[in-house]
N, C-alpha and C positions, 0 to 999 in steps of 0.2 A: 784538481788534475783533470786534464782533458783525455778524451778516448783516443783520437787519432789526429796525427799531423800529416798532411799531404804536402810534399815539398815539390813544387813544380805544377803550373797551371796549363800544361799542354793537354792533348786529348786523353792521355792516360790518367793524369791527375784529376782532370774535370770528371771523367767517367767514374772514377773511384769515388770521388767526393759526393756525386749525386746518388750513387748506390748507397753509400753509407748513411747519408742524410735521410733517405727514404726508409732505411732500416732502423731509424731512430737512434742512430749513434752520433755522438757529439764529434764533429770534425771541424778542423780549421785548415784552410788551404793557403799555402805560402807561394808567392811568385815574385821573383827578383826584377822582372822586366814588364812583360805585358801578358795578360790572359790570352791564350790561344796557341802559344808555343810556335813551332815551325810552320803551322798553317798560315801565319801572317806573312810568311815568305812565298807561299804557293800562288802561282799565277792562276792555275785552274785545276781543280780536283775532279777527276773523271771516274775514279774507281771506288768511291765511297758509296755503299748501297743507300738507296733512297733518293738519289739525285741523278736520274738517268740522263739529264742534259748537261751534267757536270755543275760545278759551283766555284765561284771565286773563293780562294783560300781565306781572304780576309772576311768575307761574308760568312763563311762556315765557322770561322773563329768567333764571329759576332754572335751567331746562333748558340754556340757553346756557352759563351758568357751570359747570354740571356737565360739559358737553361739554369746556370748556376744562380743567377739573380732570382729566378722564379722560386727556387727552393731556399732562398735566403741563406746561402751557405757563406759563412764568414771567410772573406778572402783578405789576406794581409800582404800588401806589396812591400817587399823588402827581402834582402838576401839572407838566408840561413848560412852562417859561417861554420858552425860546429854542432856535432851531435855527441853528447856525453851519455854514457850508459851507467846508471847507478841504481843498485837494488832493484834490477829488472824493470826499470823505468827510463825513459828517454828525455833528456834535457836538451832542448834546442837553444842555441845562442845566436843572436843576430850581430850586425855591425855595431849596434849601440850597447852590446854586451848584456841585453835583456835576456832573461832565461824563462822559458815555458816548459812545463813538464807534461809528458804524455805516456799513455799506456803502450801505444803502438805508433810506428812511423812508416809511411810509404815514401820512398825516394823515387821521384819521377822527374828528374832533373834534365832529361833529354840529352842533347849533344851541343858541342861547341865547334865553331869552324876551325879548320886547319889553316895555319899561316904558311906563306912561302918561305919565310926566313931569308929574304934577300935584301941587300942594301936599300935603304930609303923607305922600306915598307913600314916599319914600326913608327917612324916619325910622322908619317902622313896618315896613319890609321885613324878612323873616325872623323877625319877632316876631308880628305879627298879620296882616301882608300877605304873601301867598305868590304864587309863579309856577309852582311844580311841585307837583302834588297829592300826590306821594309824600312830600313834607315836611310837608303839612297833615294827611293821614290819621291818622298816629300820635297826634296831639294833639286832633283834633276828636272831640267826644263825641256820642252820640245826643241829639237835640233841640237841639243847637247850631244857630245860624243862620249860613249862610255866603253872602256876596255874591259871585257869580261874574260877571266882567266879560268879555265876548267873544261873538261870534256864529258862530264856526266849529266844526269838528269837535271840536277839543280842549275848548272851553268846554262843549259839550253832553256829551261823553263824561265829563269831570270831574264834571259836575252829577249824571249818573246814577250814578257811582261814590259820590259823597257821599251821595246819597239811599239807595242800597243799604246804606249804613252808618248809616242812621237820621237823617241830617242834613237840615235844612230848607234848601232853596236858593232864593235870589232871584237869577235870572239876567237880566242886563242886556246889551243890545247896541244899537248906534247905528242900524243899518239898520231898514227896515220889516219885512223878513223875514230870518231868519237865513240864514247862508251855509253851513250845515252840510249833510251828507247828509240827504235827506228821511227816511231810515230813523231817524236820530238825532232829528230833530225830532218825529217821530211818537211815538217812545218817551218823549221828554221831556214832551210834551203829555199823555201818558196817566199820567204819574207824579204822584201827589197831593202829593208832598213838594217839587215844583219849581213855582215860579211864574215865568212869563215877562214881561219888560218890554222893549218895543222903543222905538226912536226916542229914546234917552236917552244923553246924553254925560257921562261922569264928569269932574268938575272939581275935586274937593277931597276929601280924606280927613282925618277928625279922630278923635282918641282921647279919649273922655270916660269917664275912670275905667275903662278896660278895654272899654267899649262902643264899637264903631266906628260912625262916621257917615260915609257916602259921600254927597256932594252930587252930584246929576245935574241936567243942564239938558236940557229938552225940545228936540229938534231942530226941532220945528214952531213952538213959540210961546215959547221961552225960559222956560217955566214951571219952577220949581225943585222938585226932589224929594229928600227925605232918606231914605236907606236905612240902617237900624240892623242891625247884625249882630255876631256874635262874631269872625268872621274874614272876610278878603277873599281871593279867589283870582282872579288876573289871567291871562287866557288870550286875549290880544289879538294873537297872532302870534309868530313866532320868526324870528330872523336867523341866518345862518351863523356858527358860532363859529370865525372865521378869523384870530384874532389872530397865529397862528404863520406866516400867509401874508403876509410882508413884500412890499413892492413888487418887490424884486429876484427873490423866488421866484415871484411871480405873472407877472412879465413874461418870465421866461426859462423855457424848456423844460429843466429841470435833470435830467440823467440820474440815475436812482436815486431820484427823489422822486415820490411817487404820492399822489393824493387820492381818497377814496371815501366814499360815504354821503351823509348829509344836509348836510354841510358844502358840497357842491357841487351838490345836486339842488334847491335852493330849496324850493318848495312841494310838490314830489313826494316827500313823506316817507312811505315805506312800508317795512316790514320786508323785504319781498321784494326791492325795488329795492336796498336797502343791502346785503343779503346777496349779491346777484348782483354788485354793484360790488366788494365785498370780495374775492370769489373771482376776479374778472377781474384785478384788479390784482396779486393773489397769483400768478396764473399768469404774468403779465408779469414779475414779480420773479424767479420760478423760472427763466424763460428768461434773464433779464438776469444773474443771479448765476452760473448754470451756464456762460454764455458767458464771463463774467469769469474763471472758474476754469480754463477751457480756453485762455485767452490765453497 
C-alpha cells in the first residue's frame, strides 16, 4: 500500500508532492493531461513571487516539472476515474480499471472550461473550436484570424498571447466593459492585432468549408453580426473539476482525504494560492501519517 496519491499535477499537486517526498513519505502523482495545469495556458505570470520581471506560464510550468524530476517523484499520466473508500483506505481506479490502494489522497484536479452550449459548438470542439490556448497555439499560424469569446482575465491574456504569435484576434464579450484587470485591458487596446467587440452574445457557430462563422446578437438591439475566422477560442469562465467528489465524499469529513487548489477556490485562481494550499495539506498529511505509524 502507498502512502499518498496526489490527483492533478498543477501547482497545488506539484507543491504537495515535493513537500511529501522531502518528508520521506511515499507519494504518487497522477495527471490526465500535462504536468503544469493552467500555467500552460498563461501568457505571462507577473504576480508570482521570485520573478520580478514576470515569467512565461509554460516556462514556469517547465520549472515545476523539473522540480518534480529532481526529487524523482513518480508521476503517472492517465485519468483517475473513481475513488472507492474501504476500511479507511482509498482505492483509485483508472480508465483501464487498474486499482491502486493508498492511505491518503489529495484531490487537486483544478478546473474545467465552461461551454457556451450553442448550436455548432460541440461538433467543432477540439477541431476548430478550442477552450485551452495551449491546444490552439501549436496549430495557429501567423496571419490566421481567431475569434476569442470572453471578457475576463483569461480571454484578454489569451488574446495577447495569440497576437504575440502573429495571429489576428477578434475579441467578443457580452458586457459593456470587460471584466478583466485594467492592466490587461490597457495592453489589449494598445495591440494592433486585437479588435474589441462589446455587448454581443454568441448564438451559433457554423463551419463553411473550413471557414468558421460565429453569429452574435447585439445585447442592445438584437442586431445580428457574423464573425469569420479560422479558429474560435472560448474563454467564458471555468468550473471546478470535481467529478471525483461524490455526494458521500463531499458530505462527510473523511479522514485521509484532502482537497487543494483551484478545485475548491472558485474564482480565486492564482498560482500562489494553489501552491500554498498544496503545501498546507501536505503538512497535514505528514502529521496524519506519522501519527498513524505511531499507533
